[in-house]
N, C-alpha and C positions, 0 to 999 in steps of 0.2 A: 183300887183294884177292879174287880168284876162288879157289874152293876147286874140288877135284876133283869132277866129277859122278859120282854113283854109280847103278848100275842101279836101276830102280823095282821090279824084280820078278826073277824067276829069268832072265827073257830080257835080252839085252844091247841090245835094239832101242829100249826107252825109258829115259830118264834123267830123275831129278829134279834140279832146280837151283834154289838158293836164290833166293828172291824178291829179295833185295838184290844178288845176284850179276848177276841178269837186268837189273835196273834199271841197275846200273852198266855192263853191257854196251851196253844201248840208249843210255845217255847218251854213252859214248865213240864209238859209231857216228856219232851226231849231230855231235859235236865233230869228228870226222874228215871229216865233209861239209861243215864249215864253219859250223856253228851257233854261236852265242854261248853262253857257258857256262850262263847262267840259263835259256835257251830250251831247251837240250839237256836239262837237268835237269827242266824242267817237261814236256816231251814224254815223256820217260821215265816220269815218274810218272804221267801220264795213260794211257799205254799199258798200264803194269803194273796201274793201277786197272782198266782194262777186261777183261784177263784175270782179275784176281783175283775180279772180280765175275760172272765167267761169260760176258761179252760177247766172246767170242774173236775175233769180227769186228772189234772195235776195239782189239785189243790188239798183241802182238807181230806179228802177220801184216801189220800196217801199216808196220813199221819200215822195210822196202824202199822202199816207195812215198814216205815222207818223206825217207829217205835220198837216193835218186836224184833227187826233186824238187829238194831242196836243192844237192845236188852239180852238176847240171846246169842250175840257175837262171840 
């Protein structure tokens, strides 16, 4: 499952997290909010793709919006 995050540089303020670990985290968040398994997996994949392609406004930072929208639907 998740591996320990490692500092990106000498500073402990930034961490590198494996892409698969982040995608798994996103999927688990959406499952916890009540999403169906296939929907949670699809959303996590889309959000990771946004970050991976450099469109950070369409990646991880959207997770909270989707999470709370589903949680309080």
